[in-house]
N, CA, C and O of each residue as an XYZ file, in Angstrom:
832
protein
N       0.851     -1.191      0.000
C       0.000      0.000      0.000
C       0.889      1.244      0.000
O       1.817      1.333      0.804
N       0.624      2.199     -0.882
C       1.473      3.359     -1.004
C       1.197      4.349      0.113
O       0.120      4.318      0.710
N       2.138      5.219      0.406
C       2.000      6.176      1.496
C       0.914      7.181      1.195
O       0.558      7.409      0.039
N       0.384      7.787      2.265
C      -0.715      8.743      2.098
C      -0.263      9.981      1.329
O      -1.067     10.610      0.641
N       1.023     10.336      1.441
C       1.511     11.536      0.767
C       1.421     11.427     -0.742
O       1.331     12.441     -1.434
N       1.444     10.193     -1.267
C       1.377      9.998     -2.721
C       0.002     10.298     -3.280
O      -0.150     10.373     -4.499
N      -1.002     10.471     -2.445
C      -2.366     10.759     -2.933
C      -2.841     12.134     -2.507
O      -4.008     12.470     -2.712
N      -1.963     12.942     -1.917
C      -2.380     14.232     -1.366
C      -2.806     15.230     -2.432
O      -3.512     16.191     -2.126
N      -2.376     15.014     -3.715
C      -2.724     15.956     -4.776
C      -3.926     15.498     -5.593
O      -4.162     16.027     -6.679
N      -4.683     14.538     -5.102
C      -5.804     14.000     -5.896
C      -6.862     15.068     -6.195
O      -7.379     15.147     -7.310
N      -7.174     15.886     -5.187
C      -8.171     16.947     -5.387
C      -7.708     17.928     -6.460
O      -8.493     18.317     -7.325
N      -6.417     18.337     -6.406
C      -5.888     19.251     -7.410
C      -5.932     18.607     -8.793
O      -6.174     19.289     -9.790
N      -5.697     17.291     -8.857
C      -5.738     16.597    -10.149
C      -7.125     16.677    -10.770
O      -7.255     16.855    -11.982
N      -8.161     16.547     -9.948
C      -9.530     16.623    -10.460
C      -9.788     17.994    -11.072
O     -10.343     18.089    -12.167
N      -9.388     19.062    -10.374
C      -9.597     20.411    -10.883
C      -8.789     20.646    -12.163
O      -9.245     21.347    -13.066
N      -7.600     20.064    -12.239
C      -6.777     20.206    -13.432
C      -7.451     19.548    -14.632
O      -7.455     20.105    -15.730
N      -8.026     18.350    -14.417
C      -8.747     17.656    -15.497
C      -9.920     18.499    -15.976
O     -10.175     18.591    -17.177
N     -10.641     19.118    -15.031
C     -11.787     19.957    -15.403
C     -11.342     21.131    -16.258
O     -11.985     21.458    -17.255
N     -10.224     21.774    -15.862
C      -9.728     22.919    -16.612
C      -9.290     22.504    -18.009
O      -9.598     23.191    -18.983
N      -8.574     21.386    -18.117
C      -8.094     20.926    -19.420
C      -9.258     20.572    -20.338
O      -9.220     20.860    -21.534
N     -10.298     19.942    -19.773
C     -11.461     19.560    -20.576
C     -12.157     20.795    -21.140
O     -12.546     20.811    -22.308
N     -12.314     21.820    -20.319
C     -12.963     23.049    -20.767
C     -12.161     23.723    -21.864
O     -12.728     24.204    -22.845
N     -10.841     23.762    -21.704
C      -9.975     24.407    -22.706
C     -10.044     23.690    -24.051
O      -9.965     24.325    -25.103
N     -10.190     22.369    -24.014
C     -10.195     21.590    -25.241
C     -11.410     21.868    -26.109
O     -11.327     21.810    -27.336
N     -12.539     22.171    -25.477
C     -13.773     22.289    -26.263
C     -14.299     23.711    -26.408
O     -15.206     23.947    -27.207
N     -13.755     24.662    -25.658
C     -14.246     26.036    -25.755
C     -13.954     26.634    -27.123
O     -14.766     27.397    -27.647
N     -12.799     26.299    -27.715
C     -12.441     26.869    -29.009
C     -13.445     26.467    -30.079
O     -13.833     27.285    -30.913
N     -13.866     25.205    -30.055
C     -14.833     24.737    -31.043
C     -16.174     25.453    -30.886
O     -16.803     25.815    -31.881
N     -16.615     25.659    -29.646
C     -17.880     26.349    -29.402
C     -17.808     27.797    -29.880
O     -18.772     28.306    -30.452
N     -16.677     28.464    -29.652
C     -16.512     29.846    -30.081
C     -16.552     29.958    -31.596
O     -17.151     30.886    -32.139
N     -15.910     29.010    -32.281
C     -15.902     29.040    -33.742
C     -17.308     28.882    -34.298
O     -17.674     29.543    -35.270
N     -18.095     28.008    -33.684
C     -19.468     27.791    -34.154
C     -20.322     29.030    -33.930
O     -21.131     29.395    -34.783
N     -20.140     29.676    -32.783
C     -20.905     30.898    -32.495
C     -20.559     31.986    -33.496
O     -21.445     32.697    -33.972
N     -19.249     32.126    -33.827
C     -18.815     33.146    -34.776
C     -19.383     32.883    -36.155
O     -19.760     33.812    -36.869
N     -19.443     31.600    -36.533
C     -19.987     31.248    -37.839
C     -21.454     31.652    -37.955
O     -21.878     32.170    -38.988
N     -22.223     31.418    -36.905
C     -23.648     31.782    -36.915
C     -23.813     33.291    -37.059
O     -24.656     33.759    -37.824
N     -23.010     34.043    -36.325
C     -23.107     35.499    -36.401
C     -22.746     36.005    -37.798
O     -23.404     36.903    -38.323
N     -21.702     35.428    -38.401
C     -21.277     35.867    -39.730
C     -22.339     35.549    -40.785
O     -22.629     36.377    -41.649
N     -22.914     34.351    -40.710
C     -23.958     33.972    -41.667
C     -25.181     34.864    -41.533
O     -25.774     35.299    -42.520
N     -25.541     35.123    -40.278
C     -26.713     35.977    -40.050
C     -26.457     37.387    -40.557
O     -27.347     38.007    -41.139
N     -25.251     37.898    -40.343
C     -24.901     39.241    -40.797
C     -24.960     39.336    -42.316
O     -25.434     40.333    -42.862
N     -24.480     38.299    -42.998
C     -24.513     38.294    -44.459
C     -25.959     38.284    -44.971
O     -26.290     38.969    -45.939
N     -26.816     37.494    -44.303
C     -28.226     37.423    -44.712
C     -28.915     38.760    -44.504
O     -29.716     39.189    -45.335
N     -28.604     39.414    -43.398
C     -29.211     40.720    -43.115
C     -28.791     41.745    -44.172
O     -29.611     42.545    -44.621
N     -27.522     41.722    -44.565
C     -27.009     42.664    -45.558
C     -27.703     42.479    -46.904
O     -28.040     43.456    -47.573
N     -27.913     41.229    -47.298
C     -28.598     40.973    -48.576
C     -30.038     41.482    -48.527
O     -30.527     42.085    -49.483
N     -30.708     41.232    -47.403
C     -32.101     41.676    -47.283
C     -32.180     43.196    -47.266
O     -33.095     43.783    -47.843
N     -31.235     43.820    -46.613
C     -31.230     45.283    -46.552
C     -31.069     45.890    -47.940
O     -31.740     46.864    -48.280
N     -30.177     45.312    -48.739
C     -29.944     45.840    -50.086
C     -31.202     45.778    -50.947
O     -31.445     46.673    -51.757
N     -31.999     44.727    -50.776
C     -33.237     44.598    -51.552
C     -34.282     45.625    -51.108
O     -34.992     46.212    -51.925
N     -34.354     45.821    -49.797
C     -35.416     46.680    -49.262
C     -35.096     48.164    -49.428
O     -35.995     48.976    -49.645
N     -33.825     48.512    -49.327
C     -33.457     49.929    -49.329
C     -33.835     50.621    -50.622
O     -34.044     51.835    -50.636
N     -33.927     49.869    -51.710
C     -34.311     50.458    -52.989
C     -35.746     50.969    -52.943
O     -36.101     51.876    -53.696
N     -36.557     50.412    -52.087
C     -37.967     50.818    -52.005
C     -38.220     51.808    -50.876
O     -38.957     52.780    -51.042
N     -37.603     51.552    -49.729
C     -37.869     52.453    -48.609
C     -36.723     52.377    -47.617
O     -36.589     51.398    -46.883
N     -35.890     53.427    -47.598
C     -34.722     53.431    -46.736
C     -35.101     53.366    -45.259
O     -34.445     52.675    -44.480
N     -36.132     54.065    -44.880
C     -36.548     54.089    -43.486
C     -37.021     52.724    -43.022
O     -36.678     52.271    -41.930
N     -37.821     52.068    -43.873
C     -38.309     50.731    -43.525
C     -37.153     49.739    -43.424
O     -37.149     48.856    -42.566
N     -36.180     49.899    -44.309
C     -35.032     48.998    -44.288
C     -34.267     49.113    -42.972
O     -33.851     48.102    -42.405
N     -34.081     50.332    -42.489
C     -33.351     50.526    -41.243
C     -34.093     49.889    -40.068
O     -33.486     49.300    -39.174
N     -35.411     50.020    -40.092
C     -36.202     49.415    -39.019
C     -36.092     47.901    -39.033
O     -35.935     47.266    -37.990
N     -36.176     47.328    -40.232
C     -36.045     45.875    -40.358
C     -34.653     45.432    -39.932
O     -34.480     44.412    -39.263
N     -33.669     46.223    -40.336
C     -32.295     45.875    -39.981
C     -32.112     45.812    -38.471
O     -31.489     44.888    -37.948
N     -32.659     46.799    -37.781
C     -32.517     46.821    -36.327
C     -33.206     45.625    -35.686
O     -32.672     45.009    -34.763
N     -34.409     45.298    -36.188
C     -35.128     44.153    -35.635
C     -34.391     42.853    -35.902
O     -34.289     41.993    -35.027
N     -33.878     42.716    -37.117
C     -33.163     41.500    -37.474
C     -31.890     41.339    -36.636
O     -31.580     40.250    -36.154
N     -31.168     42.442    -36.475
C     -29.946     42.383    -35.668
C     -30.268     41.988    -34.240
O     -29.555     41.195    -33.626
N     -31.360     42.554    -33.711
C     -31.755     42.231    -32.343
C     -32.082     40.746    -32.212
O     -31.693     40.099    -31.240
N     -32.803     40.212    -33.203
C     -33.161     38.800    -33.163
C     -31.925     37.907    -33.295
O     -31.813     36.888    -32.614
N     -31.004     38.295    -34.169
C     -29.783     37.512    -34.360
C     -28.943     37.502    -33.091
O     -28.432     36.458    -32.687
N     -28.801     38.657    -32.469
C     -28.024     38.738    -31.233
C     -28.664     37.896    -30.130
O     -27.975     37.267    -29.328
N     -29.992     37.900    -30.111
C     -30.705     37.107    -29.114
C     -30.460     35.618    -29.350
O     -30.180     34.869    -28.414
N     -30.569     35.195    -30.625
C     -30.330     33.789    -30.937
C     -28.883     33.399    -30.638
O     -28.612     32.308    -30.138
N     -27.963     34.306    -30.952
C     -26.554     34.018    -30.684
C     -26.302     33.881    -29.187
O     -25.523     33.033    -28.750
N     -26.972     34.726    -28.408
C     -26.806     34.655    -26.954
C     -27.345     33.334    -26.418
O     -26.720     32.707    -25.562
N     -28.496     32.913    -26.917
C     -29.058     31.633    -26.487
C     -28.150     30.479    -26.886
O     -27.938     29.545    -26.113
N     -27.614     30.554    -28.101
C     -26.709     29.507    -28.558
C     -25.452     29.459    -27.689
O     -24.984     28.386    -27.310
N     -24.916     30.640    -27.384
C     -23.703     30.707    -26.567
C     -23.935     30.074    -25.193
O     -23.100     29.312    -24.705
N     -25.078     30.394    -24.573
C     -25.375     29.841    -23.256
C     -25.563     28.330    -23.328
O     -25.123     27.589    -22.450
N     -26.233     27.887    -24.406
C     -26.442     26.452    -24.580
C     -25.118     25.721    -24.709
O     -24.929     24.652    -24.129
N     -24.189     26.313    -25.486
C     -22.887     25.687    -25.669
C     -22.100     25.656    -24.361
O     -21.415     24.678    -24.063
N     -22.201     26.717    -23.597
C     -21.507     26.743    -22.313
C     -22.053     25.671    -21.374
O     -21.296     25.014    -20.661
N     -23.380     25.502    -21.383
C     -23.984     24.459    -20.546
C     -23.493     23.081    -20.967
O     -23.223     22.223    -20.126
N     -23.380     22.877    -22.281
C     -22.888     21.586    -22.778
C     -21.436     21.368    -22.353
O     -21.048     20.260    -21.984
N     -20.649     22.426    -22.409
C     -19.245     22.311    -22.034
C     -19.113     21.961    -20.558
O     -18.325     21.089    -20.192
N     -19.879     22.637    -19.711
C     -19.814     22.360    -18.280
C     -20.228     20.921    -17.982
O     -19.615     20.245    -17.156
N     -21.284     20.460    -18.672
C     -21.716     19.080    -18.480
C     -20.633     18.105    -18.934
O     -20.414     17.067    -18.309
N     -19.957     18.456    -20.034
C     -18.890     17.605    -20.543
C     -17.706     17.575    -19.585
O     -17.064     16.540    -19.408
N     -17.425     18.719    -18.971
C     -16.340     18.785    -17.992
C     -16.613     17.830    -16.832
O     -15.748     17.047    -16.439
N     -17.838     17.907    -16.290
C     -18.189     17.056    -15.158
C     -18.150     15.577    -15.537
O     -17.700     14.741    -14.752
N     -18.622     15.258    -16.741
C     -18.602     13.863    -17.178
C     -17.173     13.379    -17.345
O     -16.864     12.224    -17.050
N     -16.298     14.263    -17.821
C     -14.899     13.895    -17.961
C     -14.246     13.594    -16.624
O     -13.430     12.678    -16.510
N     -14.612     14.375    -15.609
C     -14.059     14.141    -14.275
C     -14.594     12.833    -13.695
O     -13.855     12.098    -13.040
N     -15.875     12.540    -13.933
C     -16.433     11.271    -13.462
C     -15.693     10.094    -14.091
O     -15.421      9.092    -13.430
N     -15.370     10.232    -15.383
C     -14.615      9.175    -16.050
C     -13.244      9.029    -15.412
O     -12.759      7.915    -15.215
N     -12.619     10.155    -15.088
C     -11.306     10.126    -14.429
C     -11.399      9.427    -13.071
O     -10.495      8.681    -12.697
N     -12.485      9.663    -12.334
C     -12.667      9.015    -11.037
C     -12.770      7.501    -11.185
O     -12.180      6.746    -10.412
N     -13.536      7.066    -12.202
C     -13.674      5.625    -12.422
C     -12.333      5.003    -12.779
O     -12.003      3.912    -12.315
N     -11.565      5.700    -13.602
C     -10.244      5.195    -13.972
C      -9.317      5.169    -12.765
O      -8.517      4.247    -12.604
N      -9.431      6.187    -11.919
C      -8.588      6.254    -10.725
C      -8.873      5.091     -9.787
O      -7.952      4.521     -9.202
N     -10.151      4.736     -9.642
C     -10.526      3.635     -8.750
C      -9.996      2.290     -9.235
O      -9.886      1.341     -8.460
N      -9.669      2.218    -10.527
C      -9.139      0.975    -11.081
C      -7.616      0.900    -10.986
O      -7.029     -0.158    -11.212
N      -6.982      2.014    -10.653
C      -5.528      2.050    -10.491
C      -5.197      1.698     -9.047
O      -5.177      2.572     -8.181
N      -4.940      0.435     -8.789
C      -4.780     -0.029     -7.419
C      -3.629      0.660     -6.693
O      -3.750      0.978     -5.510
N      -2.525      0.894     -7.379
C      -1.373      1.502     -6.723
C      -1.721      2.865     -6.130
O      -1.382      3.148     -4.981
N      -2.401      3.713     -6.912
C      -2.748      5.047     -6.432
C      -4.007      5.027     -5.574
O      -4.091      5.725     -4.564
N      -4.992      4.218     -5.987
C      -6.301      4.258     -5.341
C      -6.279      3.768     -3.903
O      -6.871      4.404     -3.032
N      -5.616      2.664     -3.636
C      -5.696      2.107     -2.292
C      -4.969      2.962     -1.255
O      -5.309      2.923     -0.073
N      -3.985      3.721     -1.685
C      -3.386      4.684     -0.770
C      -4.399      5.757     -0.397
O      -4.501      6.164      0.761
N      -5.149      6.208     -1.405
C      -6.182      7.218     -1.166
C      -7.335      6.637     -0.346
O      -7.896      7.320      0.511
N      -7.689      5.369     -0.610
C      -8.736      4.701      0.155
C      -8.356      4.629      1.633
O      -9.193      4.836      2.512
N      -7.098      4.338      1.890
C      -6.621      4.295      3.276
C      -6.779      5.658      3.937
O      -7.231      5.754      5.078
N      -6.401      6.714      3.211
C      -6.522      8.068      3.759
C      -7.980      8.416      4.055
O      -8.292      8.966      5.111
N      -8.872      8.092      3.113
C     -10.299      8.366      3.323
C     -10.822      7.630      4.556
O     -11.605      8.179      5.330
N     -10.386      6.390      4.729
C     -10.841      5.577      5.847
C     -10.339      6.132      7.177
O     -11.101      6.260      8.135
N      -9.063      6.455      7.224
C      -8.478      7.002      8.449
C      -9.146      8.334      8.818
O      -9.473      8.563      9.982
N      -9.344      9.197      7.839
C      -9.990     10.488      8.098
C     -11.400     10.295      8.656
O     -11.802     10.978      9.598
N     -12.151      9.352      8.060
C     -13.521      9.108      8.502
C     -13.560      8.558      9.923
O     -14.401      8.967     10.724
N     -12.657      7.637     10.239
C     -12.618      7.056     11.584
C     -12.296      8.120     12.624
O     -12.882      8.135     13.706
N     -11.376      8.999     12.299
C     -11.022     10.067     13.226
C     -12.167     11.052     13.421
O     -12.352     11.593     14.512
N     -12.936     11.282     12.355
C     -14.120     12.137     12.485
C     -15.175     11.471     13.359
O     -15.879     12.139     14.116
N     -15.276     10.151     13.249
C     -16.263      9.412     14.031
C     -15.982      9.560     15.525
O     -16.905      9.713     16.324
N     -14.708      9.512     15.894
C     -14.320      9.756     17.270
C     -14.768      8.703     18.268
O     -15.073      9.029     19.415
N     -14.811      7.444     17.847
C     -15.206      6.357     18.743
C     -14.101      5.301     18.790
O     -13.204      5.279     17.948
N     -14.191      4.423     19.800
C     -13.134      3.416     19.950
C     -13.400      2.159     19.142
O     -12.563      1.257     19.105
N     -14.575      2.087     18.483
C     -14.897      0.956     17.605
C     -15.619      1.492     16.371
O     -16.444      2.401     16.471
N     -15.303      0.922     15.205
C     -15.919      1.408     13.967
C     -16.018      0.287     12.946
O     -15.217     -0.648     12.941
N     -17.016      0.402     12.084
C     -17.189     -0.529     10.968
C     -16.826      0.184      9.670
O     -17.220      1.329      9.452
N     -16.077     -0.494      8.815
C     -15.677      0.048      7.522
C     -16.531     -0.605      6.435
O     -16.589     -1.830      6.335
N     -17.181      0.209      5.636
C     -18.047     -0.298      4.558
C     -17.418      0.076      3.214
O     -17.192      1.254      2.935
N     -17.139     -0.932      2.387
C     -16.481     -0.738      1.095
C     -17.404     -1.144     -0.050
O     -18.454     -1.748      0.170
N     -16.999     -0.805     -1.273
C     -17.768     -1.219     -2.445
C     -17.545     -2.704     -2.715
O     -16.608     -3.305     -2.189
N     -18.400     -3.280     -3.527
C     -18.261     -4.701     -3.857
C     -16.943     -4.969     -4.579
O     -16.310     -5.998     -4.345
N     -16.519     -4.046     -5.460
C     -15.248     -4.223     -6.165
C     -14.082     -4.230     -5.186
O     -13.172     -5.050     -5.305
N     -14.108     -3.322     -4.225
C     -13.010     -3.249     -3.256
C     -12.989     -4.469     -2.342
O     -11.924     -4.955     -1.961
N     -14.171     -4.953     -1.999
C     -14.225     -6.153     -1.163
C     -13.625     -7.357     -1.879
O     -13.075     -8.255     -1.242
N     -13.734     -7.372     -3.207
C     -13.175     -8.476     -3.982
C     -11.657     -8.329     -4.153
O     -10.931     -9.321     -4.218
N     -11.192     -7.076     -4.224
C      -9.793     -6.843     -4.566
C      -8.849     -6.809     -3.369
O      -7.641     -6.972     -3.535
N      -9.380     -6.600     -2.172
C      -8.484     -6.479     -1.028
C      -8.789     -7.556      0.011
O      -9.885     -8.117      0.042
N      -7.822     -7.828      0.840
C      -7.994     -8.741      1.967
C      -8.570     -7.925      3.122
O      -7.876     -7.095      3.709
N      -9.835     -8.162      3.443
C     -10.527     -7.352      4.447
C      -9.817     -7.380      5.796
O      -9.695     -6.351      6.461
N      -9.356     -8.545      6.189
C      -8.704     -8.673      7.486
C      -7.412     -7.859      7.532
O      -7.136     -7.165      8.511
N      -6.633     -7.955      6.467
C      -5.376     -7.209      6.428
C      -5.626     -5.709      6.352
O      -4.904     -4.916      6.957
N      -6.648     -5.332      5.607
C      -6.974     -3.914      5.495
C      -7.392     -3.361      6.857
O      -6.944     -2.287      7.259
N      -8.247     -4.094      7.559
C      -8.677     -3.669      8.887
C      -7.497     -3.581      9.840
O      -7.421     -2.670     10.664
N      -6.583     -4.524      9.725
C      -5.404     -4.533     10.588
C      -4.523     -3.314     10.307
O      -4.019     -2.676     11.231
N      -4.345     -2.999      9.025
C      -3.530     -1.851      8.644
C      -4.157     -0.553      9.147
O      -3.459      0.321      9.662
N      -5.470     -0.430      8.997
C      -6.161      0.773      9.462
C      -6.065      0.891     10.981
O      -5.869      1.984     11.512
N      -6.204     -0.243     11.681
C      -6.134     -0.237     13.142
C      -4.790      0.303     13.625
O      -4.723      1.000     14.637
N      -3.716     -0.022     12.893
C      -2.396      0.467     13.269
C      -2.314      1.988     13.127
O      -1.650      2.663     13.914
N      -2.993      2.508     12.119
C      -2.920      3.947     11.857
C      -3.780      4.765     12.808
O      -3.502      5.943     13.033
N      -4.828      4.152     13.374
C      -5.746      4.889     14.260
C      -5.763      4.298     15.663
O      -6.672      4.589     16.440
N      -4.782      3.480     16.000
C      -4.714      2.849     17.316
C      -4.947      3.894     18.408
O      -4.445      5.014     18.303
N      -5.716      3.538     19.475
C      -6.165      2.191     19.851
C      -7.584      1.847     19.395
O      -8.241      1.020     20.028
N      -8.059      2.445     18.338
C      -9.415      2.173     17.864
C      -9.472      0.795     17.198
O      -8.558      0.417     16.465
N     -10.544      0.053     17.456
C     -10.762     -1.256     16.840
C     -11.691     -1.100     15.639
O     -12.759     -0.498     15.751
N     -11.289     -1.634     14.503
C     -12.106     -1.508     13.300
C     -12.387     -2.879     12.704
O     -11.656     -3.845     12.922
N     -13.469     -2.925     11.945
C     -13.864     -4.168     11.284
C     -14.484     -3.827      9.942
O     -15.253     -2.872      9.835
N     -14.148     -4.615      8.901
C     -14.694     -4.400      7.565
C     -16.017     -5.152      7.441
O     -16.064     -6.368      7.627
N     -17.102     -4.418      7.122
C     -18.417     -5.031      6.974
C     -18.465     -5.879      5.704
O     -17.796     -5.566      4.719
N     -19.246     -6.936      5.728
C     -19.343     -7.838      4.581
C     -20.275     -7.300      3.499
O     -20.086     -7.584      2.316
N     -21.284     -6.521      3.905
C     -22.242     -5.984      2.927
C     -21.642     -4.778      2.215
O     -21.193     -3.839      2.872
N     -21.627     -4.786      0.871
C     -21.008     -3.685      0.118
C     -21.902     -2.445      0.057
O     -23.115     -2.520      0.254
N     -21.273     -1.311     -0.219
C     -22.006     -0.071     -0.447
C     -22.047      0.198     -1.946
O     -21.223     -0.320     -2.700
N     -23.003      1.003     -2.369
C     -23.103      1.373     -3.777
C     -22.416      2.712     -3.981
O     -22.941      3.751     -3.582
N     -21.260      2.689     -4.593
C     -20.482      3.907     -4.839
C     -19.414      3.602     -5.880
O     -19.127      2.441     -6.171
N     -18.830      4.662     -6.437
C     -17.750      4.490     -7.408
C     -16.472      4.048     -6.728
O     -15.582      3.490     -7.370
N     -16.377      4.292     -5.446
C     -15.202      3.947     -4.670
C     -15.254      4.683     -3.349
O     -16.216      5.398     -3.066
N     -14.217      4.510     -2.534
C     -14.204      5.189     -1.250
C     -14.799      4.339     -0.145
O     -14.872      3.117     -0.271
N     -15.223      4.970      0.931
C     -15.605      4.240      2.133
C     -16.699      4.975      2.905
O     -16.819      6.199      2.839
N     -17.486      4.200      3.632
C     -18.406      4.743      4.631
C     -18.029      4.097      5.953
O     -17.950      2.872      6.049
N     -17.800      4.906      6.963
C     -17.442      4.407      8.290
C     -18.606      4.680      9.238
O     -19.133      5.792      9.281
N     -19.002      3.662      9.994
C     -20.123      3.815     10.907
C     -19.720      3.399     12.318
O     -18.742      2.683     12.532
N     -20.508      3.875     13.259
C     -20.341      3.409     14.631
C     -20.737      1.937     14.691
O     -21.326      1.418     13.743
N     -20.423      1.265     15.783
C     -20.701     -0.160     15.894
C     -22.183     -0.473     15.717
O     -22.544     -1.488     15.120
N     -23.051      0.415     16.246
C     -24.495      0.188     16.122
C     -25.068      0.742     14.813
O     -26.258      0.581     14.541
N     -24.234      1.386     14.010
C     -24.669      1.882     12.709
C     -25.445      3.174     12.730
O     -25.918      3.617     11.683
N     -25.595      3.801     13.892
C     -26.412      5.015     13.985
C     -25.670      6.260     13.515
O     -26.301      7.241     13.120
N     -24.359      6.235     13.552
C     -23.559      7.383     13.118
C     -22.754      6.966     11.893
O     -22.105      5.920     11.891
N     -22.802      7.797     10.845
C     -22.128      7.465      9.585
C     -21.250      8.629      9.129
O     -21.647      9.792      9.199
N     -20.070      8.295      8.671
C     -19.190      9.270      8.023
C     -18.997      8.796      6.583
O     -18.416      7.738      6.345
N     -19.484      9.579      5.634
C     -19.429      9.196      4.224
C     -18.201      9.823      3.575
O     -18.089     11.046      3.492
N     -17.292      8.985      3.120
C     -16.094      9.436      2.410
C     -15.939      8.655      1.104
O     -14.874      8.107      0.817
N     -17.017      8.613      0.322
C     -16.966      7.925     -0.966
C     -16.431      8.869     -2.040
O     -16.398     10.084     -1.846
N     -16.013      8.303     -3.171
C     -15.564      9.132     -4.281
C     -16.702      9.991     -4.811
O     -16.482     11.118     -5.253
N     -17.922      9.457     -4.766
C     -19.082     10.214     -5.231
C     -19.311     11.441     -4.350
O     -19.618     12.526     -4.845
N     -19.157     11.255     -3.037
C     -19.332     12.368     -2.110
C     -18.238     13.403     -2.311
O     -18.506     14.604     -2.261
N     -17.003     12.952     -2.539
C     -15.899     13.880     -2.784
C     -16.125     14.646     -4.088
O     -15.809     15.832     -4.180
N     -16.671     13.961     -5.090
C     -16.975     14.618     -6.362
C     -18.017     15.711     -6.165
O     -17.865     16.821     -6.675
N     -19.079     15.392     -5.422
C     -20.126     16.382     -5.170
C     -19.584     17.587     -4.411
O     -20.008     18.718     -4.646
N     -18.650     17.340     -3.506
C     -18.061     18.441     -2.748
C     -17.209     19.341     -3.639
O     -17.144     20.553     -3.431
N     -16.554     18.736     -4.635
C     -15.679     19.490     -5.534
C     -16.416     20.083     -6.728
O     -15.881     20.960     -7.407
N     -17.632     19.621     -6.995
C     -18.353     20.051     -8.196
C     -18.500     21.572     -8.302
O     -18.263     22.119     -9.379
N     -18.880     22.277     -7.229
C     -18.981     23.743     -7.354
C     -17.658     24.387     -7.768
O     -17.652     25.306     -8.588
N     -16.536     23.919     -7.213
C     -15.237     24.472     -7.570
C     -14.912     24.204     -9.038
O     -14.357     25.061     -9.725
N     -15.262     23.002     -9.514
C     -14.999     22.671    -10.911
C     -15.828     23.551    -11.841
O     -15.332     24.009    -12.870
N     -17.091     23.790    -11.481
C     -17.955     24.622    -12.314
C     -17.462     26.067    -12.330
O     -17.507     26.731    -13.366
N     -16.991     26.555    -11.176
C     -16.465     27.917    -11.106
C     -15.229     28.058    -11.980
O     -15.079     29.040    -12.705
N     -14.347     27.070    -11.905
C     -13.109     27.113    -12.693
C     -13.411     27.039    -14.184
O     -12.860     27.808    -14.972
N     -14.285     26.115    -14.569
C     -14.646     26.003    -15.992
C     -15.391     27.252    -16.445
O     -15.169     27.729    -17.558
N     -16.277     27.794    -15.597
C     -17.007     29.004    -15.936
C     -16.087     30.189    -16.112
O     -16.310     31.027    -16.985
N     -15.043     30.267    -15.281
C     -14.077     31.362    -15.403
C     -13.408     31.315    -16.775
O     -13.198     32.348    -17.411
N     -13.078     30.109    -17.218
C     -12.436     29.963    -18.529
C     -13.404     30.393    -19.651
O     -13.008     31.079    -20.593
N     -14.660     29.984    -19.535
C     -15.636     30.281    -20.576
C     -15.965     31.769    -20.655
O     -16.003     32.341    -21.744
N     -16.200     32.390    -19.513
C     -16.681     33.764    -19.507
C     -15.565     34.789    -19.632
O     -15.791     35.889    -20.138
N     -14.349     34.442    -19.173
C     -13.260     35.396    -19.264
C     -12.477     35.247    -20.549
O     -11.745     36.150    -20.953
N     -12.639     34.080    -21.201
C     -11.903     33.826    -22.435
C     -10.455     33.491    -22.221
O      -9.661     33.511    -23.161
N     -10.090     33.171    -20.951
C      -8.699     32.862    -20.634
C      -8.472     31.368    -20.733
O      -7.358     30.897    -20.503
């Protein structure tokens, strides 16, 4: 099992993936928005040329209305594209989480850290560790419990046989199950989601 220090940058890695994903697709969205504006502008110019021969005043009024409608459509398109990009960013991070959970060398060090943190938050001398079905298959429960016990001594821990439904991580409960500390990858993702959206939004709205 790798040391806890080797997983200390996992949160920063998630934010980095979100930023890279946004940068990769923002250029394509901008190009599409520009194309729509250029096409609309060309269409407006052609219509104006036809109308101005009959009534210059009417042409100007139509031009203003058309420009207003085009700008409105462009704004809606821009917002729609940004929403798609943000959704794509989050989906990309979820994929990264699933891949991370399959990397035993990196993941189990992080799993140990999540477990130790949860047990310390629980603040009791006995605790149950609840893992996913995949983790229960991949690790020796007795050895894992023994390793955790050494890190949080003198607390006694035991790995529950019933799996939890999560992408990875752990839920630690009191012996009677009434108190729960949730440290799953899904919970960590939800906690980081606002930061990821802010970072991706900063890239989209500032153009940086």
